[in-house]
SERO-4910 file (N, C-alpha, C, O; in steps of 0.05 Angstrom, whole numbers):
BEGIN
 pado doro    nc1    nc2    nc3   cac1   cac2   cac3    cc1    cc2    cc3    oc1    oc2    oc3
  Met    A    445    -79    -26    435   -104    -16    458   -122     -8    478   -123    -23
  Arg    A    456   -136     13    477   -154     22    478   -179      5    457   -189     -3
  Ser    A    502   -188      0    505   -212    -16    513   -235      3    514   -258     -6
  Arg    A    518   -230     28    526   -250     47    502   -268     54    479   -259     57
  Arg    A    507   -293     55    486   -312     62    495   -328     86    519   -336     89
  Ser    A    477   -333    104    484   -350    127    472   -377    124    455   -381    106
  Gly    A    480   -396    140    468   -423    139    439   -422    145    430   -405    160
  Val    A    423   -439    133    395   -438    136    383   -459    154    360   -457    162
  Arg    A    399   -478    161    388   -500    178    402   -499    206    426   -498    208
  Ser    A    386   -501    226    397   -504    252    391   -532    262    373   -545    252
  Arg    A    405   -541    282    401   -568    292    375   -569    309    363   -591    310
  Ser    A    367   -547    320    343   -548    338    317   -550    322    300   -566    330
  Asn    A    314   -534    301    289   -535    286    295   -527    257    293   -504    250
  Pro    A    303   -546    240    310   -540    213    288   -527    197    294   -510    180
  Gln    A    263   -535    201    241   -523    185    237   -494    192    232   -478    174
  Gln    A    239   -487    218    236   -459    226    259   -443    215    255   -420    205
  Ser    A    283   -454    216    306   -439    205    303   -434    175    310   -413    166
  Leu    A    293   -454    161    289   -451    132    267   -430    127    271   -413    110
  Ala    A    246   -431    142    224   -411    138    235   -383    145    228   -364    131
  Asp    A    251   -380    166    262   -354    173    280   -344    151    280   -320    145
  Ser    A    296   -362    139    314   -354    118    299   -344     93    306   -325     80
  Ile    A    277   -359     87    260   -351     64    247   -324     70    247   -306     52
  Asp    A    236   -320     94    224   -294    101    244   -271     99    237   -250     89
  Arg    A    268   -276    108    289   -256    107    296   -249     78    299   -225     72
  Arg    A    298   -269     61    304   -264     33    281   -249     19    286   -232      3
  Ile    A    257   -256     25    234   -242     14    235   -212     22    231   -195      5
  Ser    A    241   -207     46    243   -179     55    265   -164     41    262   -141     33
  Glu    A    288   -177     38    311   -165     24    303   -159     -5    309   -137    -15
  Leu    A    291   -178    -19    284   -174    -47    262   -152    -50    264   -136    -68
  Arg    A    243   -152    -32    222   -131    -34    235   -103    -30    228    -84    -45
  Ala    A    253   -101    -11    266    -75     -6    283    -67    -31    282    -44    -39
  Trp    A    297    -86    -42    313    -80    -66    295    -71    -89    302    -52   -103
  Leu    A    274    -85    -94    255    -78   -115    243    -50   -111    241    -35   -130
  Glu    A    235    -45    -87    224    -18    -81    244      4    -86    236     25    -96
  Glu    A    269     -1    -80    290     19    -84    299     21   -114    304     43   -123
  Asn    A    301     -2   -127    313     -2   -154    294     -5   -177    300      3   -199
  Ala    A    270    -15   -172    251    -19   -194    222    -18   -184    208    -38   -185
  Pro    A    214      5   -173    188      6   -160    164      1   -178    142     -5   -168
  Asp    A    167      4   -204    144      1   -222    140    -28   -232    120    -33   -245
  Thr    A    158    -46   -225    155    -73   -235    129    -87   -228    118   -102   -244
  Ala    A    120    -82   -204     95    -95   -196     71    -86   -212     53   -102   -218
  Asn    A     71    -61   -221     49    -51   -237     52    -56   -267     33    -61   -280
  Leu    A     77    -55   -277     81    -58   -305     76    -87   -315     65    -91   -336
  Gln    A     86   -106   -300     82   -135   -307     92   -141   -335     80   -157   -349
  Ser    A    115   -129   -343    126   -133   -370    134   -162   -375    136   -171   -398
  His    A    138   -177   -354    146   -205   -358    123   -222   -370    127   -245   -378
  Leu    A     99   -211   -370     76   -225   -382     75   -222   -413     60   -236   -426
  Asp    A     90   -203   -423     90   -198   -452    106   -219   -467    130   -223   -460
  Ala    A     94   -232   -486    108   -253   -501    131   -242   -517    131   -219   -525
  Asn    A    152   -259   -520    175   -253   -536    190   -228   -527    200   -212   -543
  Thr    A    192   -224   -501    207   -202   -490    230   -212   -473    229   -234   -462
  Ala    A    250   -195   -470    273   -201   -452    263   -204   -424    273   -221   -408
  Glu    A    244   -187   -416    233   -188   -389    221   -215   -383    225   -225   -360
  Arg    A    207   -227   -402    196   -253   -397    217   -275   -394    215   -292   -377
  Ala    A    238   -273   -411    260   -293   -409    274   -290   -382    280   -310   -369
  Tyr    A    279   -265   -374    293   -261   -348    275   -270   -324    286   -281   -305
  Trp    A    249   -266   -327    231   -275   -305    233   -305   -303    235   -316   -281
  His    A    231   -319   -325    232   -349   -325    259   -358   -315    261   -378   -300
  His    A    281   -345   -322    307   -352   -313    308   -349   -282    318   -366   -268
  Gly    A    299   -326   -272    299   -321   -244    282   -341   -228    290   -350   -207
  Tyr    A    259   -349   -240    242   -369   -227    256   -396   -226    255   -410   -206
  Leu    A    269   -403   -248    284   -428   -249    306   -429   -227    309   -448   -213
  Val    A    321   -407   -225    342   -406   -205    330   -407   -177    342   -421   -159
  Ala    A    308   -395   -172    294   -396   -146    286   -424   -139    289   -433   -117
  Leu    A    275   -438   -159    267   -466   -154    291   -484   -148    290   -501   -130
  Ile    A    313   -480   -162    337   -495   -157    347   -489   -129    355   -507   -114
  Asp    A    348   -464   -121    356   -456    -94    339   -469    -73    349   -480    -53
  Met    A    313   -469    -77    295   -481    -58    299   -511    -56    299   -522    -34
  Arg    A    302   -524    -79    307   -553    -78    333   -559    -63    333   -577    -46
  Asn    A    354   -543    -68    379   -547    -53    376   -543    -23    387   -558     -7
  Leu    A    360   -522    -16    356   -518     13    340   -541     25    347   -550     47
  Leu    A    320   -550     11    304   -572     22    320   -598     24    315   -614     42
  Lys    A    339   -602      7    356   -625      8    379   -622     28    393   -641     35
  Gly    A    382   -598     39    402   -593     59    429   -588     48    449   -590     62
  Arg    A    431   -580     23    457   -575     11    469   -549     22    454   -531     30
  Lys    A    495   -548     23    508   -524     32    520   -509      9    536   -491     13
  Asp    A    512   -516    -16    522   -502    -40    514   -472    -38    494   -465    -26
  Arg    A    530   -456    -50    524   -427    -51    498   -423    -68    495   -435    -89
  Leu    A    481   -406    -58    456   -400    -73    462   -380    -95    482   -365    -93
  His    A    445   -379   -114    448   -360   -137    440   -332   -128    441   -314   -144
***
């Protein structure tokens, strides 16, 4: 999976650029999951209380929310 990230906002239509960037990232993550962890959608281990999977899921969700907030604010900080 590529780790390179490009800018997400263009001067012509920042909302479309943001949506395109999100769509691109969704596609990348789906492809990575299909290749590296195809059973995760069915197992749903993150729903089990007191598991590492649940903690990692919540951590990943937190990072995603922070990334989205930064994108919406127009920050150029590196994403997680």
